[in-house]
N, C-alpha and C positions, 0 to 999 in steps of 0.2 A: 124602672123608669126614673125613680128618685136619683139613683146613682148616675144615670145618663144625664139628667139635668144638671147635677152637681159637676160632672165632668165638662159639660158644655160651658157652665159658668166659669170654671177655672180656666178653660181655654180662652174664653172671651177676655178674662182679666189679664192673661198673659199677652194677648194681642194688644190690648190697650196700653199696657206698660211698655211694650216694645215700641209701639207707635209714638208714645210720648218721649221715649229716649231718643229715637232717631229723627223725629220731626224737627227738633231744634237744630241739629247739626246737618240735616238733609242727607242723612246717610243712605247710600244705595249700594247694593252688592255689586261689586265689579267682577262679574262672572268670568270675563276673559282672563284677567290677571290671576284670579284665584285658581282657575283650572290650569292655567299655564304653570303656575308655581307647583301644583300637585303633579303635573306631568313631568316637570324637570326632576322632582324628587323621585317619581316612579322610575324614571330612566336610570337613576342612581341606585335602584334596587331597594328603595324604602317601601316595604310592603304595606305599611299603614296608609301611605299616600295612594297606592293603587286601590286599597280597600275603600277609601273615601270616594275616589273617582267612580268606583263601581256602584256605591250607594247612590251617588248623584245620578248616574245613568238609570238606575232602577227607579228612583223617585220621578225622574223626568220622562219615564216611559220608554226606555231603550234597554229591555231585558237581554237582548242578544249581546250588546256591548258589555253589559254588566256581567254576564256569565263569563265572557273571555277574561275580564279583569279579575273576577273572583278566582278563576282558575290559573291566573298568570304567575303566581308565586313559584319561583324555582327553589332548588335545594339550598342555594346560598343565602336566601332571605329568611328572616324570622317569620314564623307563621302567625297570622293575625287570628285571634279567637273569633269563632262564628263565621269564618270564611266559607266553611262547608254549608252552613245554613244559608248564606248568601247565594251560593250556587243553587241550592234547593229552591229558594224563593224565585230566582230568575228562571229556573226551569218550569216551575208552576205557572209563572206569568206567560210563558211561551206555550203552555199546554203539553209539555213533555213529561207526562206523569210517570211513565215507566223508568225514564232516566232518573227522576227524582227518587223513586222507590229504591233504585239500585244504590244511590248514594246514602240513603238512610240506613240501609243494611250495614254499611261500613262507616257510619257517622262517628265523628270523634266524641269523646266523653262529654265535653261541654255542651255540644249540640244536643245529645241524647238527654242530658240531665235537665237542661233548661227548657227543652221543648218535647216533653214525653208524649204529648198528644199528636205530634206532627205525623208520626208513622200511621196512626189510625186515620187521620184526616186524609192523607194521601191515598191510603189503601181503599178507603171508602170511595174516593173519587175514581180510582182505577176500577173498582168493582162496578160502579154505575156506568162507567164508560165501556167496560168489556161485556156487560150483560146484553145479550141479544134477545129481547122480549118476543120478537117475531118467531123465534124458533120454538117457542112453547106452544104445542098444539092443544086443541080443546079436549082431546082424549086423555091427555096427561093429567089434566086437572078436573075431569068430570066427577061430579059428586061433591066437590069441595067448594061450597058456595062462597065461603070467606075468601078463598084464593081468587075465584072468579071476580068477586067484587073489587078485590085489590088490583087485579089486572085492569079493570075498567077505570079505576081511579088513576092508575099510572098512565092509561091512555089519555085521560083528561089532562093530566099534567103535561103530557107531550104536546098537546095543543096549545098549552099556555107557555110553552118553552120560549117562543119568540118574544112574548111580552115580558117574561122574566129576564130574558137576556138583555133587553133594553134597560130594565131596572138595574140589573147588575152593572152594566156599562156606565150608567149614570152614577151609581154608588162608587164605582172605581174612579171615575173622574173627580168626584168630590173628595175621595180619599187622597188622590194625587195632589189636589189643591191644598188639602190640609197638611200633607207631608211636606210639600214644597214650602209652605209658610213656616213650618217648624224648622226645616232645614236652613232657611234664610235667617231665622232668629238665632239658630245655633252658630251660624257663621259669624254673625255680628258679635255674639258673646265670645267666640273664639278670638276675633280680632281685638276685642277689648282686653282679653286676658293676656294676649301676646304683645300688647302695646310697648312695654318697656324692652322686651326682647328685640322687637323690630327697630327700636331706636339704636340699640347696640349693633345690630346687623348692618344698618345703613352706614354707620361709621366704619365698620370693618370693610364693607364693599368700597367705600370711598378711598380708603387706604390702599386697596388693591386695584384701584382705578377700574372697577367693574361698574360702570355708570348705569347700565340698564338695570342691574340688580339693585343698586342703591336707589334708583328712581322708584322701583316697585315698592321698596320698603318705606320710602317717604310717603308714597300715596296711601299705603295702608295706615300709617301713623296719622296722616291728615284726614283720613276718612273718619277716625274716631275723635280727633281733636282739630277741627278745621281752623280754629283761632290761634293755633300755635304759629305766631309770626316768625319765630326763629326757624322753624321747619320750612315754612313757605319761602323764606329768603334763601336758605341753604339749598332747597330744591331748585330754585331759580339759578343758582350758581352751577349746580350739577347739570341742568339743562344747557347752560351756556357752554360749559366745558365739553359737553357731549355733542354740541353742534345744533341743538334745537333752540335757536335764538328766539323764535316767535313765542314759544311756551315760556322761555326765560323772561321775556318782556312782560307777559301776562302776570307772572309771579311777582316780578319787581313792582309792577303797578299796583297789585293787590297789597303788597307791603306798604307802598307809598300812601295809599288811601287810608291805611290803618294807622301809620305813624311815619310822616314824611322825613323825620330825622333819624330813622332807624338805620344804623350801620351804613351811612352814606349811600342809601339805596337810590337816591335821585341821581347821583353821579354814575352809578353802575348802569342804571336804566338809560340815561342819556348817551353814555359811551357806546352801549350796544345799539341803541337806536340810530346813532350816526353811522356805525359800521354797516348796518343792514337797512339803509333807507332807500326809497325809490330815488332814481337819479335820471338826469338828462345830460347830454353832452353834444357839443358842436365842434367840428374841426375842419380844417382845410389845409391844402398844401399846393404849391406850384412846383412842378417837376420839369426840368429841362435836361435833355440829353442829346446825343449826336443825331437823333432821327425825329424827335417829336417834342411837343410841348403839351403838358397835361395840367389842367386845373381841376383839382379834386375837392369836393365838399361832402360833408357827412353830418347827419343828425341822428341821434338815437335816444330812446327812452326805455328805462328798465323799471319794471314794477315787481317788487318782491311780495308775493301774496302771503306766503308763510315760509317756514323752514324748508319745505319741500318744493313748492310750486312757485314759479315766476315766469315772466315772459319779457322779451326784448324786441322792440320795433326799431328797425334801422332803415334809413334812406340814404343812398349814396348817389352822387352824380359826378361824372367825369366829362369835361370838355377836352377833346383830344385833337390836336393839330399835328398831322404828319407832314413835315416839310422836307424830309429827305426820302424820296421814293425807295421802297424796298419791295414793292409788289406792283403788278400791273394796275394802272388807273390811279395809283397814289400820285401826288399827295391828296389829302382830303381833310376836312374838319367835321367832326361829328360829336353828338352828345349821347352819352351812355348813362342811364339811370337804373338803379336797382333798389327794389323795395323787398324787405325780408322780415320774417317773423320767426323767432326761435323761442322754444319753451324749455328752458333748463329745468330738469327734475333732479333736485339735490337729495340723494339718499344718504343723508349724513350718518345714519347708523351703520352703513357699509362703507363710508368715506368714498362714495361714488356719486358722480354727477353725469347725467345723460341729457344732451340738448339736441333734439331734432330741430331742423330748420327747413323752411319752405319760403320761396320767394320767386321773383321774376325780374328779368333784365330787359330794359327797353332801349332800343336804338333809334335815335332821331338824327337824320342826315341833313337837317335844315341848313347847316352851315357849309355844306358842300356846294351850295349855290355860289356862283361867282360874284365878285364884288359889284359888277355892273348891274346884275339882277337885283342885288340887295339895294343899291342906290336908287334904281328905277321904281322901287316900291312894290316889287313882286312878293316880298315877304310880308305875311299877315300874322296877326296874333294867333290864329288857329294853327299856323305852322309850328308854333312852339309846343303844341299839345298833340302833334301828329307823330305817331311812332311807326317807323317803317318795319321794324322787326321786334318780336317779343320772344324771349327765351326763358325757359324754366330754370330754376336753381333749387336743388334739393341737397340736403346734407345732414350729417349727424356728427356730434362731437361727444366724446366720452372722456371723463377725467377720473382718475383713481389715485388716492393718496393713502396707501396702506399703513404708512407710519410717517414720522417726522423727517425721514431722510429720502424717501422715494416719492416721485411724482410722475405719473403716467398720463399722457394725453394722446388720444387717438381720434382721427377724423376721417370722414368720407364725404366726398362732394361730387355731385353731378351737375354740370353746367356747360354752357358753350365756352370753348377755349377763349379766355379773355382777350388775347391779342388778335383774334379773328373777328371780334365784334367791331367791324368797320364796314362802311357801305359797300366797298368793292371786294371784300374778302369772302372766301367760301365759308360755309357753315360747318365747323368742325366741333364735335361734342367731346367732352372730357369726363372720364371717370377717374377720380384720384383718391388715394388713401395715404395717410401720413401717420407717423408715430413719433412722439417726442418723449424721451425719458430723461428726467433730471435727477441726479443723485447728489444730495448734500453730504459733504465729507466731514461734518462735525462729529460723527461717531469715532473718527480717528483722534485719539486723545493726544493731540499735539497742537500747540497754539496756532501754527501756520495754517492748519486745515479747518480752523473754527468757522471761517467765512469762505471756504472754498467749495467748488462744485464741479461736477461733470455733466455734460449734456450730449445726448445721443439723438440724432434726428435722421429719419428716413422718409422718403416720399416716392411713390410710384404713380405715374399718370398715364392712363391708356386713352388714346385718341381714336376717333372713328376713321381716321385716314390710315389706321394700322400702325401708327408710330407709338413707341413706348418710351417714356422719359423717366429716368431714375435719378434720384439725388440721395446722397448719404453724407452726413456731417458728424464730426466728433469735435466737441469743444471742451476746453479745460480752463477753469478760472481759479486762480490762486490768490487768496487774500493776503496782501502785503501789509496793509495798514487799516486799522479799524478803531477810530477814536470816538469817544462819547461827547466830550465837550472841548472844542466844537465837534459836531458830528461829521467826521470825514472818513471816507472809505476809498481805499486804493486797491485795485486788483490787476493782476497780470493775466492776460488772455492768450490762449493758443488755439488755433482752429485748423482742421483739415476737412476739405470739402471735395467730394467727387461727384461729377455729373456725366450722364451719357444718354444717348437716344438711339433708337433702332436705325434711323436714317436721318440725313441732314436735310431739313426743310429750310431752304434759303430765303423764301419769300414771305411767308405769312406769320410765322411765330419763331421764337428762339428755341433751337434744338441743339443743345451742347453735344459736342463730339469728344468724348474722352477728356473731359476737363478735370484738372486737379488744381485746387487752390489751397495754399498753405500760408497762413498769416499769423502774426503775433502782434500784441499791442497792450495798451494800458487803458484802464477805465477808472476815472476819478469822479467821485460824487461827494457832495456836501449838503448839509441841511442846517439852516440858520434861523432860529426862532426870532420873531420880531415882536413888536408891541401888539397888545390886544389879540392874542392868539393867532396872529398872522405869522407867516413863515416864508422863507425863500429857499428853493432847492436849485442847485447847480450841478451839471454833469458834463463831462467831456470824455470823448473816446478817440483814440488815435490807433490805427493799425496799418500794417503793411506786410507785403509778402510776395510770394511767387505764384504766377498764374500761367499754367501750361495747357495747351489744347492739342488734340489729335496725337495722343501719346503713342499710338501704335504705328504712326507714320515715321519712317526712318529719315525721310528727307524734308517733310513739310511740317514737322512739329513746330508749333508757335509758342514762343516763350515771352512772357510779359512780367512786368512788375505792377502790382496793384497797390493803391494807396486809398485809405478811408479816413475821413475826419468827420466828427459829429459833435455838436454842442447843443445843450438844452438849458433853458431857464424856466423854472416853475415857481409861480407865486400862489400861495395859499392864503385865502382870506375867509375865515369862518368855514362855511360848508362849500365854498367855491374854490376852484383851482383854474389858473390861467397858465398856458404853455406857449412858449416860443422856442423854436428849434431850427437848426439848419444842418445839412449833411452834404458832403462832397465826396465823390468817388471818381477815380480815374485809373486807366491802365495804360502803360507804356510798353510797346512791343520793341524788344531789343533783338529778336531773332525770328524769322529772317528779315534783314533790312532791305532786301531787294523788292519787296512788295510795293505796288504803286500807292497804296493808302498811307495816310499819315501814321507816324509811329505812335502818336497819341490817338489810338484808334477808338477809345471809348471814354466818355466822361459823363457825369450826371451831377446835377445840383438840385437840392430839395430845400424849400423853405416852408416851415409848418407853423400853424397857429392853432390853438385849441382852447376850449372853455368847457368846464363840467361843473355840475352842482348836485348836491344831495338834498333831498327834501325830507329831512328828519322831523319827526313829531316828538318834541321834547317835553319833559315835565318841568314845571317851574321849580327852581331851587328853593 
């Protein structure tokens, strides 16, 4: 009894010491990271890691898993002492006594030496389990009063079995609790002992750009020394490099509150906060071409919840005036509005982003009323909020960036075919899929390719009227000039585009018939810093080339020359950006000349304006 009290006192003293050590630093066992580290080591055939995993399973009440792990060592691994004893223990926990006896008969020398009583204990358990007391008849023991009394006592013990079983289960539960507490204390002392080693490991992983492994080592270091500001700051930088910007901001803020002047942490925080701030944007354009006039306006809001989750709300409206009839009952004027919500999920650790989208498109044909009706007062305020048709819009966009040279974007969309959203046009639905692959050519060690790229684009659209529209495009951009001061960039562009459709739909939407467009041009852009962190950006694009249609027709092939011009001015002021741009495109048909239509058979002019701003939450310098 005295020895039991002394042991309890020592255990209580250890618990108090451990509690005092960990209370100040708020240490908690990060079970997930610890188990994951052991599992990775076990996969690399480190038998000691597998042995520790088995011990944890045994303590936490999973003897089946523990047995598999204790037995898991193969011939190429070093044998951990006492593994056979671990197997025996796990078998006993499962009640597999005969299997435990079989292992004891061939036990290794260390197990037999350290546990000489083990065989006797297991043998006794087996004997008690195998003895069938009901088989002993009264004739066998007649005349032996002592034996009869012993049998009566055993019968009494049998009645007490249920009660004793509950006591044993309670004791086992207490034992598991004590073992678990001791295990957690051992893990803390292990982390404390490997503190310096983990500091070296994190630097090694950083050199090898194994950010996940480096982050785990940083966390282990900070678990023991949470006031190591250098480690907190460096971990923030690793999070930033790895793409986990929200966690990086938390680390930088923690450093800032400890020491605002530490290694320019305020600048690092504010830079990152600007890059990943919530934002809103407003834009609009006026588009005129050979058949219609469109006024487009758009508003959007993006909220970045953390490094993984965000959402984007967007509202678009188009007022369309069709003044050159291409379908029955045209011309008309109508208002089309679309409200959508997308939820981008940024799986930065896989360099993957998935963005599902859901929305609806609303058609209002208020303006199809004639001018006389509008003047006479037949138009009311309620007419502006009356929607004649509502169409669903569903979609998904996937972005993958496996390295610094390759960028993949894939998208799927289900919606009403945009050109058929008009009062007098039939309802035609569209399923479309597209793939965009951009390859940066900087891996070619030649100055001319440092700012060059290839872009491959493909799109397939299936319509409910059984038409199938296909588009394929290949673009090449060659960097000719890239200056730093002033920032000027000049590129040469070349593009080949092919479009086709199953049949020619002449009335309701554009359905290209074996169209091939080849163009070449120049892209010039410049960036000019101004006073007080303001800046001006200018860009200009000019391209021209050959446009041919109905290539399979030997007599009716149409040949055109296409010209594109585009100019943009961007003004940056603090967290805001203002945009003004214009674009003009035209095609001139030079063959055949005998057609009644004008040889300038298509032109379009677009004038754009835009405003966007980021709502960054910055730290005071």
